[in-house]
N, C-alpha and C positions, 0 to 999 in steps of 0.2 A: 265785432265779427266782420270778416272780410270774405267776399264772394270770390270765386275764381274767374268770373266773367267780367270783362271790362274792355275799355278802349281809351287810348290817349294819343295825342299828336302834338308836335311842336316844330318850329322852324327858326332859323337864325341865319344872319348874313355876316360876312367878314372876309377880308383878304381876297375879294373878288369871287367869293363862293357863296352859294345859298344852299344850305343843307336842311332837309326835312326828314322827320322820322315819324312813323306810325307804329303803335304797339297795340296788339290785341291779345286777349287771353281767354281761354276756355278751360273746362274741367280736365284734370289729369291726375293720376295717382301721385306723381311727384312733380318736380320742377323740370320742365322740358322746354329749353330755349331754342327757337329757330330764328336765326339771324341772317338777313340778306343785305349785304353791303355792296356798293359799286366797287369795281376793281381798284379805283383810286384810293379807297379807304380800307382795303383788305388788311393792311398791316395793323389796323386798330381793332381788329375783331376781339381779341382777348379783353381789352379795356371795355369794350361795349358789353360783352357778356358779364363782366364783373359789375357794371353799372346796373344791369337787370337783376343779377343775383343778390345784390345788396338791398334791393327794394321788394322783391317778390320771392315768396317762400314756396309756393305751390301753384301748379297749373301749367298748361301749355301756353307759352308766350311766343307769338309771332311778331318779329320786329322787321320793318322795312325801312331802310335808310336810302335816300336819294340825294344826288348832288347836281347843282346847276352852276354854270360859270357866268358870272355877271361882269367879268372883266377879261380882256384877252391876255393880260399879264398873269392871270391865274393858270393859264394853260401852257404847257411846254410840249412842243411838237419836235420829235427827233426823227431824222431820216437816215437810214443806212445807205451811204453812198455806194458801198461795194455791192449791195443787193440791187440797188437801182441801176448801177452801171452795167451789171451783168444782165439784168432784164432788158435794158435798153439795147445792148449789143445783140441779144438774141432776137429782139423785135426787128432790128435793122436787117439782120440776115433774112428773116422771114419776109420782110417787105421786098428785098432784092429778088427773092424767089416768087414774088407775087402771092405769097401765102398770107400776108397781112396787109390790109389796105391803109393803115394809119400807124402813127407812132403811139407811145404810151401816154396816157392821160393821168391826172391826179387820182381819178377814181380807180384807175387800174393799179396805181401804186398802193392805194389804201387797201385794196383787196389782195395785194401780194404779201404773203406771209413774211414777216421780218423786215419789210421795207419801211413802214411808217409806224411809229408808236406815239401814243399820247399820254402825257402825265401831268402832274401838278407843277406849277411854277414854284420857284424857291420860297417865296413868301407864303404862298398858299399851302405848300407842303409843311411849313412850320406851324401854321395855324389850324390845319385840317383836323389834327387829332383832338385838340382841346375843344374846337368848335363842335365836332361830332359828339364828343362826350357830353358837352353842355346840352345840346339839342336832345340827345337820347335820354339824359336824366330828366329833362322837363317832360318828355313824352311819357316816360315810365311813371313819373310822379302823377301825371294826369290819369294814367291808367289805374294806378293804385287808388286815386280818389273815387273813380267810378266803381271800383271793386268794393270800396268801403261803403259807398252809398247803397249799392246793391246788397251788401252784407247787412245793413240796417233793415232793409226790407225783409230779408230772410229771418233776421232776428225777431221781428214782429210776428212773423208767421209761426216761428217756433214757440214764442210766448203764448200766442193764441191757441195753438194745439195743446200746450201744457195746461192752460187754464181749462180747456174743454175736458181733457183726460182727468184732471184732478176733480172737477165737478162730477164727472161720470163715476169716478171711484167712490164718491160719497153715496151715490145712488146704489152702487154695487154693495156697499156695506149694509145698507138698509135691507137688501135682499138676502143677506147671508143666513139669517135664521130660517127663512123660507126654503133656502137651498137644502138645509139639513132636514127640515120637515118633509120636503118633497122626496128625498131619498128614502126616508122611513116609510112613507106611504107607498112609494113605488115597489119596494121590496115586499110589503104586506100584500099588495094587490097581486103581485106575481105568485106568491105562495098560495093565495086564495084561488087563482086560476088553475094552479096545478092540483089543488085539492089534496095536498099532502099534509098529514098530521105531523107537526114538528114541535119538539119540546120548546117551551117558551123561553127558557134560558138560551137555547141554541139560536132562536130567532133574534134575541137581544144581541148576541155576539155578532151575528151576521149584520144586524143593523148598525152596530158600532163600527165594524169593518167597512161597511159601505159608506158610512158617514165620514170616516177618515179618508177614504179614497176620493170622496167628492168635496172635501173641505178646501175652500179657496182662500182661507185666511192668509196663508203664507204668500200666495200670489199677489193678493191685494196689498199686503205689507210691503213686498218687494217693489211693486209698481209705484206705491206712494214714495218709497225711498228713491226710486229712479226719477220721479218728478222733482224731488228735492235736488238730486244731483244735476238734473237738467237745468234747474234754476241757477245753480252755481256756475255751470258751464257758460250760460248765457251772459253772465256778468264778466267773464274773462274776455280779454282782448284777442290774444293770439296764442301760439304755442300748440301747433298741430290740432287746433280746435275741430277741424273737419273730421279727422280720423277718430278723435275721442267721441264726437257726437255720433258718428256712424256706429261705433262700438256700443254706445249706450242705447241707441235705437234698436240694435239687434237684440239686446237684453230685454227691452220692452216688448219686442215682438215675441220673444220666447215665452215670457210670462203671460202675455195675452193669449197665445195659442193654448197654453196649459189651462188657463181659466176657462176658455171656451170648450175645451175637451171635457172638463169636469162639470160644466153647466147642465142642469136638469130643468131649469126654468126658462121659459120662452123670453121673459123680460130680461133675465140675466144674459142670455145669449145675444139679445138685441144690444144691450149695453156693451158687451164684449166686442161686438162687431163695430160699434161706434169708436171704441178705443183703437181697434185694428185699423179703421179708416184713417184716423188722425196719425197713427204711427206710420202708415204707408206714405202719407204726405211728408212727414218728417224725414223718412228715409230718402225720398227724392230730393228734398231740400239739402240734406246733409252731404249729398254727392257734389254739391256746388260750393261748399264752405272750404276755404283755404286752411 
């Protein structure tokens, strides 16, 4: 079982570059990848997305990649002489007219659109793609490991809830005869309160109908079957496990609600509420399973 919550990071150096990557994931209905790359690595976005998609099937994944230069050879600085010359001539004219008290500085050129551009050196450019992919894969592998670790914790919680519900259903079965008897007594007391003389055969028919309406045997059987299905799902590794668990939990909720609606015994209602409580826990947990 894999959770949708996790974190992973990695770093590597080569060709005068140091590249770091962080990957975080949280719950989402599908796979939603948010990738932030420095402009130097923008051309490798598709490869980075493929690396994430190959390892993660569900969840919102936020990936941040950063780059540092560890060697001046890794950086290529380009200056547009035409832009700089035009700006310099304009600055000279302004100085002659006393509208500017100094010439252009490097800081001015950096702020001037189109004057200075920074990129990767030739060797760094050749190595950047593979290095970025390598770092990103390690970060996402670390992310997946934390998701699997968290998934094991969720799995134990599902197993605990399953054991509690299964044990509770055994107690419910013990109360089923009392549930039928209670309906018979309730109908008899109601007729006595009304003081109406009714044919005994008619009373028996009404008792049978009331017993059928309050019979919880089908709900109990289905809940027991759902517990078996849950045990089977918990043994599986992947394959849209989160969605299947969510659907199964909804079925358990539906049968539990019907059981509670039919209950005429205080103890049976209490047991039904215990099942509902564990089911609510499983519903919350299922939202975080990939």
